[in-house]
Each structure stands twice: as structure tokens, then as C-alpha cells.
C-alpha positions as CSV (number, residue, x, y, z in Angstrom):
1,X,-16.7,11.9,-9.6
2,X,-13.6,14.0,-9.0
3,X,-10.7,13.9,-11.4
4,X,-8.4,12.7,-8.6
5,X,-10.4,9.5,-8.1
6,X,-10.7,8.7,-11.8
7,X,-6.9,9.0,-12.5
8,X,-4.8,5.9,-12.3
9,X,-2.4,5.3,-9.5
10,X,0.5,5.4,-12.0
11,X,-0.8,8.8,-13.3
12,X,-0.6,10.1,-9.7
13,X,2.9,8.5,-9.3
14,X,4.2,10.2,-12.4
15,X,2.5,13.5,-11.7
16,X,3.8,13.8,-8.1
17,X,7.3,12.9,-9.1
18,X,7.2,15.6,-11.8
19,X,5.9,18.2,-9.4
20,X,8.5,17.5,-6.7
21,X,11.4,16.7,-9.1
22,X,13.2,19.9,-8.3
23,X,12.9,19.3,-4.5
24,X,13.8,15.6,-4.6
25,X,16.4,15.6,-7.3
26,X,19.3,16.1,-5.0
27,X,18.0,14.0,-2.2
28,X,19.5,10.5,-2.0
29,X,17.4,7.4,-1.5
30,X,18.2,7.3,2.2
31,X,17.0,10.9,2.8
32,X,13.7,10.1,1.1
33,X,13.4,6.9,3.0
34,X,14.1,8.8,6.2
35,X,11.2,11.2,5.5
36,X,8.9,8.2,4.7
37,X,9.9,6.5,8.0
38,X,9.1,9.7,10.0
39,X,5.6,9.9,8.4
40,X,4.9,6.2,8.9
41,X,5.8,6.7,12.6
42,X,2.8,9.1,12.8
43,X,0.6,6.4,11.2
44,X,1.7,4.0,14.0
45,X,-0.8,5.8,16.2
46,X,-3.6,4.1,14.2
47,X,-2.1,0.6,14.7
48,X,-1.5,1.1,18.4
49,X,-4.7,3.0,19.1
50,X,-2.7,5.6,21.1
51,X,-3.8,9.2,21.0
52,X,-1.7,12.3,21.1
53,X,-3.5,15.7,21.7
54,X,-3.8,17.7,18.5
55,X,-2.4,14.9,16.3
56,X,-4.7,13.4,13.6
57,X,-3.0,10.2,12.5
58,X,-5.1,10.1,9.3
59,X,-3.5,13.3,8.2
60,X,-0.3,11.3,7.8
61,X,-1.8,9.0,5.2
62,X,-1.5,11.3,2.2
63,X,2.0,12.3,3.3
64,X,3.0,8.7,3.6
65,X,1.7,7.9,0.1
66,X,3.5,10.9,-1.3
67,X,6.8,10.0,0.2
68,X,6.3,6.4,-0.8
69,X,5.7,7.5,-4.4
70,X,8.8,9.7,-4.2
71,X,10.9,6.8,-2.9
72,X,9.6,4.6,-5.7
73,X,10.5,7.2,-8.2
74,X,14.0,7.6,-6.8
75,X,14.7,3.8,-7.0
76,X,13.4,3.6,-10.5
77,X,10.1,1.7,-10.1
78,X,8.4,1.8,-13.5
79,X,4.8,1.1,-12.3
80,X,3.6,1.2,-8.7
81,X,0.4,-0.4,-9.9
82,X,2.4,-3.4,-11.3
83,X,4.4,-3.6,-8.0
84,X,1.2,-3.6,-5.9
85,X,-0.6,-6.1,-8.1
86,X,2.4,-8.4,-8.0
87,X,2.1,-8.6,-4.2
88,X,-1.7,-8.2,-3.8
89,X,-3.4,-9.7,-6.9
90,X,-6.9,-9.3,-5.3
91,X,-5.8,-11.7,-2.5
92,X,-3.6,-11.6,0.6
93,X,0.0,-12.4,-0.3
94,X,0.3,-15.2,2.3
95,X,-3.1,-16.9,2.9
96,X,-4.1,-16.1,-0.7
97,X,-7.7,-15.4,0.4
98,X,-9.9,-12.3,-0.2
99,X,-10.6,-11.1,2.4
100,X,-7.5,-12.1,4.4
101,X,-8.0,-14.9,7.0
102,X,-5.8,-14.4,10.0
103,X,-5.2,-18.0,11.3
104,X,-4.5,-19.7,7.9
105,X,-2.4,-16.7,7.0
106,X,-0.2,-16.9,10.1
107,X,0.3,-20.7,9.6
108,X,1.3,-20.2,6.0
109,X,3.7,-17.4,6.9
110,X,5.4,-19.6,9.4
111,X,5.5,-22.6,7.1
112,X,6.8,-20.8,4.0
113,X,8.7,-17.8,5.3
114,X,7.4,-15.4,2.7
115,X,5.0,-15.1,-0.2
116,X,4.8,-17.7,-2.9
117,X,5.7,-15.4,-5.8
118,X,5.0,-18.0,-8.5
119,X,1.5,-18.7,-7.2
120,X,0.8,-14.9,-6.8
121,X,1.8,-14.4,-10.4
122,X,-0.7,-17.0,-11.6
123,X,-3.4,-15.6,-9.3
124,X,-2.6,-12.1,-10.8
125,X,-3.1,-13.4,-14.3
126,X,-6.3,-15.2,-13.3
127,X,-7.6,-12.1,-11.6
128,X,-6.4,-9.6,-14.2
129,X,-10.0,-8.4,-14.9
130,X,-10.3,-7.5,-11.3
131,X,-7.2,-5.3,-11.2
132,X,-8.1,-1.7,-10.2
133,X,-7.7,0.8,-13.0
134,X,-8.2,4.1,-11.1
135,X,-7.1,5.5,-7.8
136,X,-10.8,5.2,-6.7
137,X,-10.8,1.6,-7.6
138,X,-7.6,0.9,-5.6
139,X,-9.2,2.7,-2.6
140,X,-12.4,0.6,-2.8
141,X,-10.2,-2.5,-3.0
142,X,-8.4,-1.5,0.2
143,X,-11.8,-0.7,1.9
144,X,-12.9,-4.3,1.3
145,X,-9.9,-5.5,3.4
146,X,-11.0,-3.3,6.2
147,X,-14.6,-4.6,6.3
148,X,-13.5,-7.9,7.6
149,X,-14.2,-7.4,11.3
150,X,-14.2,-5.1,14.2
151,X,-11.3,-3.9,16.4
152,X,-8.0,-2.2,15.8
153,X,-6.4,-1.3,12.5
154,X,-4.1,-4.2,12.5
155,X,-7.1,-6.5,12.2
156,X,-8.4,-4.5,9.3
157,X,-5.4,-4.4,7.1
158,X,-4.0,-7.1,4.9
159,X,-1.6,-9.3,6.8
160,X,1.4,-7.9,4.9
161,X,2.9,-4.5,4.4
162,X,3.2,-3.1,0.9
């Protein structure tokens, strides 16, 4: 197993922010967010199933993660793992199922206008043993969401954005 997969997501977070400290130090939050937005625009090709000649939308994924980590560093997030676990404690934030169930999820989103943070905190404590510890484990967890069905990317991702 490669070192990259066995390192924690927070290790990657700290390492990337150290590596790019000189380049990002003088950038303000809005500049970093702007770069992230541009990169996420490239990922939109996956969600829309559009194709552009010579553009591989999957190549935007590592860039998006890198700019997201830079933004988290700029705004002072202590742990990206804690932040992700708070919203996705091994269940969908809205339907609170694993894997996500679209119809109950949409109903709950309409009824409650957002995630039930108290409930997610309790679920996170209950599921603490299932919390991913390495980057590879976070990747496997994400892949479980994508195995739910066939069709476009929107149907393969959790119902909420990180």
C-alpha cells in the first residue's frame, strides 16, 4: 500500500498547506475561493455528463481537493476530518441512511430545511469506530456511496455537498 493512501486526511491537509504556504500566504480567502470555484466548474462536466474535447474532468478532482484544503487552511479549520465527520458520520446528512436514499432524503430536506446537527452529532458518536483513519479509508467510504445505482454522477454522490 502506498504511503499516500495510509496517511490521514489531516496529514495531507497540513502537508499541502505547508508546501504551498509561500504561494498562498498573501492570497486572501476570496482569491483561494475563486480558484476553487474555477476548478469545481471543470468537475461540473461529470455531473452534467457533457464532454469537451481534450478535457478530462477527473483531472480536476485532485486540484479541487488541493484548493479546498488551501481554503480550509486559510479560514483556520483545525481538522478537515472532524469537519467532514460532523456532516457525514457514515450516513447522509439529510436522510441519515447509508447508503443515501433519494426519496426520503428529498422529503426530509424539504421538511427540515437543512441537516439536523444534534442528531448527526449523536450518530457520529455512535459510529465513531467506523470513522475513516486514513486517506484510503475516506476514499473507500466515498466509493460506497457511488455503488448505490447506475446513471449519472449526481445519483452516485451523497445528496449533500461537502
